[in-house]
VOBA-1610 file (N, C-alpha, C; in pm, whole numbers, padded with zeros to 5 digits, always signed):
BEGIN
Met+04143-05547-01441Met+04073-05435-01516Met+04202-05415-01651Leu+04126-05383-01751Leu+04194-05365-01860Leu+04224-05232-01889Phe+04335-05186-01953Phe+04362-05074-02013Phe+04387-05045-02158Ser+04454-04928-02212Ser+04507-04934-02353Ser+04600-04819-02299Ile+04703-04838-02418Ile+04826-04716-02426Ile+04816-04684-02605Lys+04827-04562-02595Lys+04873-04505-02756Lys+05008-04464-02753Leu+05055-04548-02849Leu+05208-04526-02889Leu+05203-04422-03039Ser+05295-04336-03032Ser+05311-04251-03151Ser+05487-04223-03159Trp+05528-04226-03284Trp+05671-04186-03315Trp+05668-04095-03462Ser+05778-04074-03480Ser+05828-03983-03592Ser+05818-04042-03693Lys+05774-03984-03853Lys+05736-04057-03932Lys+05887-04056-04006Ser+05901-04181-04083Ser+06045-04241-04152Ser+06002-04192-04282Asn+06081-04114-04381Asn+06020-04079-04508Asn+06062-04235-04604Glu+06142-04301-04548Glu+06170-04417-04625Glu+06083-04527-04605Ala+05976-04512-04536Ala+05914-04653-04464Ala+05762-04623-04538Asp+05738-04756-04577Asp+05600-04766-04631Asp+05490-04804-04521Gly+05551-04836-04424Gly+05457-04879-04304Gly+05548-04911-04183Tyr+05490-04955-04077Tyr+05570-04976-03945Tyr+05489-05100-03885Glu+05562-05163-03834Glu+05537-05306-03780Glu+05535-05292-03618Ile+05440-05311-03565Ile+05422-05288-03420Ile+05461-05449-03346Arg+05579-05442-03265Arg+05599-05560-03167Arg+05602-05526-03027Arg+05536-05644-02959Arg+05524-05605-02798Arg+05613-05733-02727Thr+05632-05711-02632Thr+05712-05819-02509Thr+05608-05784-02375Asp+05554-05851-02326Asp+05507-05842-02190Asp+05605-05956-02081Ala+05562-05922-01969Ala+05624-06006-01851Ala+05601-06140-01876Lys+05493-06199-01874Lys+05445-06314-01903Lys+05509-06383-02012Asn+05567-06304-02159Asn+05609-06387-02269Asn+05725-06309-02282Ser+05850-06373-02250Ser+05969-06284-02306Ser+05994-06268-02457Glu+05948-06342-02530Glu+05934-06355-02658Glu+05854-06215-02744Gln+05918-06141-02850Gln+05862-06027-02895Gln+05741-06078-02989Ala+05621-06045-02982Ala+05553-06092-03083Ala+05500-05939-03175Val+05462-05975-03293Val+05409-05888-03401Val+05277-05891-03362Ile+05185-05770-03329Ile+05087-05717-03286Ile+04986-05615-03372Ala+05071-05570-03455Ala+05002-05466-03570Ala+05085-05437-03684Ser+05038-05394-03767Ser+05124-05317-03884Ser+05020-05228-03925Thr+05094-05105-03949Thr+05028-04963-03974Thr+05082-04880-04071Glu+05034-04788-04158Glu+05085-04700-04215Glu+05077-04582-04147Glu+05019-04557-04000Glu+05013-04451-03946Glu+05099-04426-03868Ile+05149-04298-03826Ile+05243-04305-03689Ile+05191-04299-03557Ser+05085-04366-03518Ser+05027-04408-03410Ser+04981-04529-03397Tyr+04953-04571-03293Tyr+04875-04705-03271Tyr+04828-04726-03133Ile+04700-04771-03107Ile+04672-04775-02972Ile+04654-04937-02966Asp+04697-04981-02843Asp+04690-05147-02787Asp+04619-05124-02704Lys+04499-05192-02702Lys+04378-05223-02616Lys+04388-05390-02531Glu+04345-05347-02422Glu+04307-05469-02350Glu+04414-05532-02296Leu+04529-05440-02247Leu+04620-05475-02176Leu+04586-05480-02036Ile+04664-05580-01947Ile+04621-05635-01849Ile+04695-05532-01723Thr+04629-05476-01608Thr+04691-05401-01496Thr+04783-05477-01466Gly+04923-05416-01435Gly+04988-05501-01342Gly+05117-05543-01401Leu+05090-05559-01556Leu+05217-05617-01643Leu+05314-05504-01686Glu+05415-05520-01709Glu+05503-05437-01785Glu+05495-05491-01906Tyr+05511-05373-02020Tyr+05489-05421-02156Tyr+05618-05338-02208Glu+05674-05399-02329Glu+05768-05308-02415Glu+05744-05312-02573Tyr+05769-05224-02629Tyr+05713-05212-02772Tyr+05831-05153-02835Thr+05842-05215-02954Thr+05935-05199-03063Thr+05858-05147-03226Val+05874-05041-03235Val+05830-05009-03371Val+05945-05018-03483Met+05904-05106-03573Met+06014-05115-03693Met+05948-05078-03835Pro+06014-04956-03856Pro+05953-04898-04016Pro+06019-05009-04117Tyr+05931-05033-04247Tyr+05966-05120-04325Tyr+05918-05067-04471Lys+06001-05126-04569Lys+05940-05105-04714Lys+05881-05241-04764Gln+05752-05216-04839Gln+05707-05322-04873Gln+05757-05361-05046Leu+05787-05475-05060Leu+05855-05484-05199Leu+05735-05572-05266Asp+05749-05556-05410Asp+05615-05584-05506Asp+05625-05753-05460Ser+05691-05813-05414Ser+05672-05997-05366Ser+05609-06008-05264Gly+05577-05892-05200Gly+05518-05880-05054Gly+05595-05910-04928Gln+05728-05914-04983Gln+05815-05936-04844Gln+05866-05797-04786Arg+05884-05794-04655Arg+05907-05653-04587Arg+06070-05663-04579Val+06132-05543-04605Val+06263-05495-04571Val+06242-05408-04492Tyr+06297-05420-04338Tyr+06315-05323-04250Tyr+06415-05213-04277Thr+06368-05070-04258Thr+06482-04995-04294Thr+06554-04952-04199Ser+06673-04878-04223Ser+06761-04841-04140Ser+06711-04715-04019Gly+06589-04705-04048Gly+06545-04590-03949Gly+06561-04666-03797Thr+06522-04546-03727Thr+06539-04579-03580Thr+06434-04645-03553Ser+06424-04778-03461Ser+06311-04798-03388Ser+06307-04721-03236Ala+06171-04742-03212Ala+06130-04671-03072Ala+06063-04778-02990Lys+06111-04768-02859Lys+06106-04836-02734Lys+06032-04762-02631Ala+05937-04840-02587Ala+05852-04795-02472Ala+05827-04883-02371Lys+05853-04861-02246Lys+05826-04944-02124Lys+05711-04871-02048Thr+05612-04972-02016Thr+05512-04885-01917Thr+05466-05020-01817Tyr+05429-04960-01704Tyr+05392-05048-01608Tyr+05238-04987-01582Leu+05134-05094-01573Leu+05013-05030-01593Leu+04941-05095-01448
//
């Protein structure tokens, strides 16, 4: 059975966007799953019975296209579906 989870966080005035990273019990490495300018994100098609950990990284976008991660606070959440 598949589930979804909605993540939300406070706006960082210094950020142009947010990079959402996820780690799950099957894969111990953090993977970038999305980037958004919004202050929420819905992660879909999660597998029941796995533990997921999320990190939201605020960033500034340079003219060169490079991202510089700001000193804003990252948000972490764990869920067990």
